[in-house]
C-alpha positions as CSV (number, residue, x, y, z in Angstrom):
1,M,28.4,-4.5,-13.5
2,T,26.8,-2.7,-16.4
3,I,23.0,-2.4,-16.3
4,D,21.3,-2.0,-19.7
5,L,17.7,-0.9,-19.5
6,T,17.2,-0.6,-23.3
7,Y,15.3,-3.1,-25.4
8,D,16.4,-4.9,-28.5
9,P,15.2,-3.3,-31.8
10,H,12.8,-6.2,-32.4
11,V,11.1,-5.6,-29.0
12,E,10.9,-1.9,-29.6
13,K,9.3,-2.6,-33.0
14,L,6.7,-4.9,-31.4
15,V,6.0,-2.2,-28.7
16,E,5.3,0.4,-31.4
17,A,3.2,-2.0,-33.4
18,T,1.2,-2.9,-30.3
19,R,0.7,0.8,-29.5
20,K,-0.5,1.6,-33.0
21,F,-2.9,-1.5,-33.1
22,V,-4.4,-1.0,-29.6
23,R,-4.9,2.8,-29.9
24,G,-6.1,2.7,-33.5
25,Y,-8.2,-0.5,-33.6
26,V,-9.1,-1.7,-30.1
27,L,-9.7,1.5,-28.1
28,P,-12.6,2.6,-30.3
29,I,-14.4,-0.7,-29.7
30,E,-13.8,-0.5,-26.0
31,D,-15.1,3.1,-25.9
32,E,-18.2,2.2,-28.0
33,H,-19.2,-0.4,-25.4
34,F,-18.0,1.4,-22.3
35,G,-15.6,-1.4,-21.5
36,N,-18.2,-4.1,-21.1
37,I,-16.9,-7.2,-22.9
38,T,-20.3,-8.9,-22.9
39,D,-22.1,-6.0,-24.5
40,A,-19.3,-5.8,-27.0
41,G,-19.9,-9.3,-28.2
42,G,-18.0,-11.7,-25.9
43,D,-16.3,-14.6,-27.7
44,A,-17.4,-13.4,-31.1
45,L,-15.6,-10.1,-30.5
46,R,-12.6,-12.0,-29.1
47,R,-12.2,-14.0,-32.3
48,R,-12.5,-10.8,-34.4
49,I,-10.0,-8.7,-32.6
50,Q,-7.6,-11.6,-32.2
51,A,-7.7,-12.1,-36.0
52,A,-6.9,-8.4,-36.4
53,A,-4.0,-8.7,-34.0
54,R,-2.6,-11.6,-36.0
55,E,-2.9,-9.5,-39.1
56,A,-1.1,-6.6,-37.4
57,G,1.7,-9.0,-36.3
58,V,1.3,-8.4,-32.5
59,F,-0.6,-11.6,-31.5
60,A,0.7,-13.7,-28.6
61,P,4.0,-12.0,-27.7
62,H,4.5,-14.3,-24.7
63,I,4.0,-17.6,-26.5
64,S,7.0,-19.5,-27.8
65,E,7.7,-19.4,-31.5
66,E,7.0,-23.1,-31.7
67,Y,3.4,-22.4,-30.9
68,G,3.1,-19.3,-33.1
69,G,4.1,-16.5,-30.7
70,H,7.0,-14.1,-30.4
71,G,8.7,-15.9,-27.5
72,L,9.4,-12.9,-25.3
73,D,10.9,-13.5,-21.8
74,M,9.4,-11.8,-18.8
75,S,11.5,-8.7,-19.0
76,N,10.7,-8.1,-22.7
77,R,7.0,-8.7,-22.2
78,A,6.8,-5.7,-19.8
79,P,6.6,-2.9,-22.3
80,V,4.5,-4.9,-24.8
81,F,2.0,-5.9,-22.2
82,E,1.8,-2.4,-20.8
83,E,0.9,-1.1,-24.3
84,S,-1.7,-3.8,-24.7
85,G,-3.3,-2.7,-21.4
86,Y,-3.8,0.9,-22.6
87,S,-7.2,-0.5,-23.7
88,L,-9.2,-2.8,-21.4
89,F,-9.8,-5.0,-24.4
90,G,-6.1,-4.9,-25.6
91,P,-4.9,-7.9,-23.6
92,L,-7.7,-10.0,-25.0
93,A,-6.9,-9.0,-28.5
94,L,-3.3,-10.1,-28.1
95,N,-4.3,-13.3,-26.4
96,L,-2.5,-12.3,-23.2
97,A,-5.4,-11.7,-20.9
98,A,-5.9,-13.5,-17.6
99,P,-6.3,-16.3,-17.0
100,D,-5.2,-17.7,-20.4
101,E,-1.8,-16.0,-20.3
102,G,-0.9,-17.5,-16.9
103,N,-2.3,-20.9,-17.8
104,A,-0.3,-20.9,-21.1
105,H,2.9,-20.0,-19.1
106,M,2.3,-22.9,-16.7
107,L,1.5,-25.4,-19.4
108,A,4.7,-24.4,-21.3
109,H,6.7,-25.2,-18.2
110,I,4.9,-28.2,-16.7
111,A,2.8,-30.0,-19.3
112,S,3.9,-33.2,-21.1
113,D,4.3,-33.1,-24.8
114,S,0.9,-34.7,-25.4
115,Q,-0.7,-32.3,-23.0
116,K,0.9,-29.4,-24.8
117,Q,-0.6,-30.6,-28.1
118,Q,-4.0,-31.1,-26.6
119,F,-4.3,-28.0,-24.4
120,L,-1.5,-25.5,-24.9
121,A,-1.5,-25.5,-28.7
122,P,-5.2,-24.5,-29.1
123,L,-4.9,-22.0,-26.3
124,A,-1.9,-20.4,-27.9
125,R,-3.7,-20.1,-31.2
126,G,-6.8,-18.5,-29.5
127,D,-9.0,-21.4,-30.6
128,V,-10.1,-21.9,-27.0
129,R,-10.1,-20.1,-23.7
130,S,-9.2,-21.7,-20.3
131,A,-9.9,-21.4,-16.6
132,F,-7.9,-22.0,-13.5
133,A,-10.1,-23.6,-10.8
134,M,-8.6,-23.1,-7.4
135,T,-10.6,-20.6,-5.3
136,E,-13.4,-22.1,-3.2
137,P,-16.2,-20.8,-0.9
138,A,-15.3,-20.6,2.8
139,P,-13.9,-22.6,4.5
140,G,-12.1,-23.7,1.3
141,A,-9.1,-22.3,-0.5
142,G,-8.9,-18.5,-1.0
143,S,-6.0,-16.3,0.2
144,D,-4.9,-19.4,2.1
145,P,-4.5,-22.1,-0.6
146,S,-3.8,-24.7,2.1
147,A,-7.5,-24.7,3.0
148,L,-8.1,-26.5,-0.3
149,A,-11.2,-28.8,0.1
150,T,-11.9,-30.1,-3.4
151,R,-10.8,-33.8,-3.4
152,A,-9.6,-36.2,-6.0
153,E,-9.8,-39.9,-5.2
154,K,-7.7,-42.5,-7.0
155,V,-9.7,-44.9,-9.2
156,G,-8.9,-47.4,-12.0
157,G,-7.2,-45.5,-14.8
158,G,-7.4,-42.1,-13.2
159,W,-9.0,-39.9,-10.5
160,R,-12.5,-38.8,-9.5
161,V,-12.7,-35.1,-8.6
162,S,-15.5,-33.6,-6.5
163,G,-15.8,-30.1,-5.1
164,R,-17.1,-26.6,-5.5
165,K,-15.2,-23.6,-6.8
166,W,-16.1,-19.9,-7.2
167,F,-14.7,-16.7,-8.6
168,I,-13.3,-18.8,-11.4
169,T,-12.4,-16.2,-14.1
170,G,-13.3,-17.1,-17.7
171,A,-15.2,-20.2,-16.7
172,D,-18.3,-19.5,-18.9
173,G,-17.2,-20.6,-22.4
174,A,-13.8,-22.0,-21.4
175,G,-12.6,-24.9,-23.5
176,F,-10.8,-26.6,-20.5
177,F,-10.2,-26.3,-16.8
178,I,-7.0,-26.6,-14.8
179,I,-8.4,-28.0,-11.5
180,M,-6.6,-27.8,-8.2
181,A,-7.7,-30.7,-6.0
182,R,-6.5,-32.3,-2.8
183,T,-5.0,-35.8,-3.3
184,S,-3.7,-36.3,0.2
185,G,-3.9,-34.7,3.6
186,K,-6.7,-32.6,5.0
187,P,-7.6,-29.0,4.5
188,G,-5.0,-26.9,6.2
189,A,-2.1,-29.2,5.2
190,R,0.6,-27.4,3.3
191,G,1.0,-30.1,0.7
192,G,-1.2,-32.7,-1.0
193,A,-2.6,-30.8,-3.9
194,T,-2.6,-31.9,-7.5
195,M,-3.5,-30.2,-10.8
196,F,-5.7,-31.8,-13.3
197,L,-6.6,-30.9,-16.9
198,A,-10.2,-31.4,-17.9
199,P,-12.0,-30.5,-21.1
200,A,-15.1,-28.4,-20.3
201,E,-17.4,-31.0,-21.8
202,T,-16.3,-33.6,-19.3
203,S,-19.2,-35.2,-17.5
204,G,-19.8,-33.7,-14.0
205,I,-18.5,-30.2,-14.7
206,A,-21.1,-27.6,-14.3
207,V,-20.6,-23.8,-14.7
208,G,-23.1,-22.0,-12.5
209,R,-23.9,-18.3,-11.9
210,H,-21.8,-15.4,-12.8
211,I,-20.8,-13.6,-9.5
212,G,-21.4,-9.9,-10.1
213,T,-18.2,-7.9,-9.6
214,L,-16.9,-4.4,-10.3
215,D,-15.0,-5.3,-13.4
216,K,-16.7,-5.9,-16.7
217,S,-13.9,-6.4,-19.2
218,M,-12.8,-9.9,-18.4
219,I,-14.4,-12.4,-20.7
220,G,-16.3,-15.5,-19.3
221,G,-17.2,-13.9,-16.0
222,H,-16.2,-14.9,-12.5
223,C,-18.3,-18.0,-12.0
224,E,-19.3,-20.7,-9.6
225,V,-18.2,-24.1,-10.9
226,T,-19.0,-27.5,-9.5
227,F,-17.2,-30.8,-10.1
228,D,-19.4,-33.8,-9.4
229,N,-17.5,-37.1,-9.5
230,V,-15.5,-35.9,-12.5
231,F,-13.3,-38.6,-14.0
232,I,-9.8,-37.4,-15.0
233,P,-7.6,-40.0,-16.7
234,N,-4.0,-40.4,-15.5
235,E,-2.6,-38.8,-18.6
236,N,-4.4,-35.5,-17.7
237,V,-2.6,-35.1,-14.4
238,L,-0.6,-31.9,-14.8
239,G,2.9,-32.6,-13.4
240,A,3.4,-34.9,-10.4
241,V,0.7,-36.0,-7.9
242,D,0.8,-34.0,-4.6
243,E,3.0,-31.3,-6.1
244,G,0.2,-28.9,-7.1
245,F,1.1,-26.1,-4.6
246,A,4.7,-26.1,-5.8
247,Y,3.6,-25.9,-9.5
248,A,1.2,-23.1,-8.7
249,Q,4.2,-20.9,-8.0
250,V,5.3,-21.4,-11.6
251,R,2.2,-19.6,-12.6
252,L,1.5,-17.2,-9.8
253,G,4.7,-15.1,-9.6
254,P,4.9,-14.4,-13.3
255,A,1.1,-13.9,-13.6
256,R,1.2,-11.3,-10.8
257,M,3.8,-9.4,-12.8
258,T,1.9,-9.6,-16.1
259,H,-1.2,-8.3,-14.2
260,V,0.9,-5.3,-13.1
261,M,2.1,-4.7,-16.7
262,R,-1.4,-4.7,-18.1
263,W,-3.0,-2.6,-15.5
264,L,-0.2,-0.1,-15.6
265,G,-1.1,0.5,-19.2
266,A,-4.7,1.2,-18.2
267,A,-3.5,3.6,-15.4
268,R,-1.3,5.4,-17.9
269,R,-4.4,6.0,-20.1
270,A,-6.2,7.5,-17.2
271,H,-3.2,9.7,-16.4
272,D,-2.8,10.8,-20.0
273,I,-6.4,11.9,-20.2
274,A,-6.2,13.8,-16.9
275,V,-3.0,15.6,-17.9
276,E,-4.5,16.6,-21.2
277,H,-7.6,17.8,-19.3
278,V,-5.8,20.0,-16.8
279,A,-3.5,21.4,-19.5
280,R,-6.6,22.8,-21.3
281,R,-9.2,23.4,-18.6
282,E,-9.6,27.0,-17.5
283,G,-10.3,27.8,-13.9
284,F,-9.3,30.1,-11.0
285,G,-7.6,32.5,-13.4
286,G,-5.6,30.1,-15.4
287,K,-5.1,26.5,-16.5
288,L,-5.9,23.9,-13.8
289,G,-2.5,22.4,-14.6
290,D,-0.9,25.5,-13.2
291,L,-2.4,25.0,-9.8
292,G,0.0,23.6,-7.1
293,M,-2.4,21.0,-5.9
294,V,-3.0,19.7,-9.4
295,Q,0.7,19.7,-10.1
296,Q,1.2,17.6,-7.0
297,M,-1.2,15.0,-8.3
298,V,0.4,14.9,-11.7
299,A,3.9,14.5,-10.1
300,N,2.7,11.8,-7.8
301,N,1.2,9.9,-10.7
302,E,4.5,10.2,-12.6
303,I,6.4,8.9,-9.6
304,D,4.0,5.9,-9.1
305,I,4.3,5.0,-12.8
306,A,8.1,5.1,-12.7
307,A,8.3,3.2,-9.4
308,T,6.0,0.5,-10.5
309,R,8.0,0.0,-13.7
310,A,11.3,-0.2,-11.7
311,L,9.9,-2.9,-9.4
312,L,8.6,-4.8,-12.4
313,I,12.1,-4.7,-14.0
314,Q,13.7,-6.1,-10.9
315,A,11.1,-8.9,-10.4
316,C,11.2,-9.9,-14.1
317,Y,15.0,-9.9,-14.1
318,E,14.9,-12.4,-11.2
319,L,12.3,-14.6,-12.9
320,D,14.2,-14.6,-16.1
321,H,17.3,-15.8,-14.3
322,G,15.6,-18.8,-12.7
323,S,14.7,-17.4,-9.3
324,H,11.2,-17.9,-7.8
325,A,11.5,-14.2,-6.9
326,A,8.9,-14.6,-4.2
327,N,9.8,-11.4,-2.4
328,E,10.4,-9.4,-5.5
329,T,7.1,-10.4,-7.1
330,A,5.2,-9.9,-3.8
331,I,6.7,-6.4,-3.5
332,A,6.0,-5.4,-7.1
333,K,2.5,-6.8,-7.0
334,T,1.6,-5.1,-3.7
335,F,3.1,-1.7,-4.6
336,G,1.8,-1.9,-8.2
337,A,-1.8,-2.8,-7.4
338,E,-2.0,0.1,-4.9
339,A,0.0,2.6,-7.1
340,I,-2.2,1.8,-10.1
341,F,-5.3,2.5,-8.1
342,R,-3.8,5.8,-6.8
343,I,-2.9,6.9,-10.3
344,V,-6.5,6.3,-11.6
345,D,-8.1,7.8,-8.5
346,R,-6.0,11.0,-8.8
347,S,-6.9,11.1,-12.5
348,I,-10.6,11.1,-11.6
349,Q,-10.0,13.9,-9.1
350,M,-8.2,16.0,-11.7
351,C,-11.1,15.7,-14.1
352,G,-13.8,16.6,-11.5
353,G,-17.3,15.7,-12.6
354,L,-16.1,14.4,-16.0
355,G,-13.9,12.0,-14.1
356,V,-16.8,10.1,-12.5
357,S,-18.9,10.2,-15.7
358,E,-19.1,7.9,-18.7
359,D,-18.0,10.8,-20.9
360,L,-14.4,9.8,-20.1
361,P,-13.1,6.2,-19.6
362,I,-11.4,6.9,-16.2
363,A,-14.4,5.8,-14.1
364,R,-14.6,2.4,-15.7
365,I,-10.8,2.0,-15.5
366,S,-11.1,2.7,-11.8
367,R,-13.7,-0.1,-11.5
368,E,-11.4,-2.5,-13.4
369,V,-8.2,-1.9,-11.4
370,R,-9.8,-1.9,-7.9
371,P,-10.1,-5.7,-7.7
372,F,-6.4,-6.1,-8.4
373,R,-5.7,-5.3,-4.7
374,V,-7.6,-8.5,-3.9
375,Y,-7.0,-11.1,-6.6
376,D,-3.8,-12.9,-7.0
377,G,-3.3,-12.3,-3.3
378,P,-4.6,-9.4,-1.3
379,S,-2.1,-6.7,-0.4
380,E,-2.4,-7.7,3.3
381,V,-1.4,-11.3,2.6
382,H,1.6,-10.2,0.5
383,R,2.7,-7.8,3.3
384,W,2.4,-10.7,5.8
385,A,4.6,-12.9,3.5
386,I,7.2,-10.2,2.9
387,A,7.5,-9.5,6.7
388,K,7.6,-13.2,7.5
389,R,10.5,-13.8,5.1
390,T,12.3,-10.8,6.3
391,V,12.0,-11.6,10.0
392,G,12.7,-15.2,9.4
393,A,16.0,-14.3,7.7
394,A,16.9,-12.1,10.7
395,K,16.2,-14.9,13.1
396,R,18.4,-17.3,11.1
397,A,21.2,-14.8,11.0
398,A,20.9,-14.3,14.8
399,R,21.1,-18.1,15.4
400,E,24.1,-18.4,13.1
401,S,25.9,-15.6,14.9
402,Q,25.4,-17.4,18.2
403,S,26.6,-20.8,17.0
């Protein structure tokens, strides 16, 4: 079997255009505001940089051509998303930042035609933002989604949803919410969840406080949101009733991979800055880059970058060929999240005092990538799932050999 790791010319052209746009236009804005999206202008900035991305021909590489994008599959998204992530504001400019990118992916696969026109089309254009409302305060859904406590009760013409969510990324200013609520069973049951689409102005939806977190580049904050007897008409049920957990996998596997793509771009920027620094900085009778310990950090960064890309390629290949790729995406997400942090952390170390200062962007990149080891599934949960699948396969094989 021949394995071709090259990209088509049109993808290479888009990668280069993205590189030029992000480094020439977006990076200076990020640096001016030290990576803080609120200080940079929030939604007003988003509209401005997205307009510039359209003008540059790099807007929405993941969106189908029907909705104004480039229609790239998962494998071809990888190098484009990585280049967008070279700036913390780059994904927002290309309209491929979380949670909108993952929500658009899920709507494209699950939504009805009328739902696509109402929700996906404006999201794809950048007219609105969105939020995915699943995570809840304890003892509700978090790393264990089966603990889902928000409930939806059937009423005439639709459903009434009540519950409390938190750490809902992008909630402040979102145009609509995708709400995960329990329609059958009790918290702890593996099934019984349903997804609902709700415009933000729907009566009973209230966005509360922004929960302060390490990262500052994700627009709309990480918020508490309450749903108080919110009426959702039947036509706004996303997919089938009680199938929400299954549908979530349509979103989560690909979204974990696109997170890795974007943050790998940020880690590469940190690495590039550190390598340039040690190649020039004098110390101990020569250049820092000539010291063995520094060379070891440079080499380890290069290894982590290459290994993360390789795992991404495998996972995206499986996704593009119709597999859920549960194991491949869990492995790539876990390794990638930890490798990306290692890359940035070593880059700080190589730059010494400058590395922890605001004179370089590496410290803020470190703050941004650290949460990735928690969100979209903590590393420990993914390791548990990987081991469970592996041991389970061995048990089945043992049973079959004895029969």
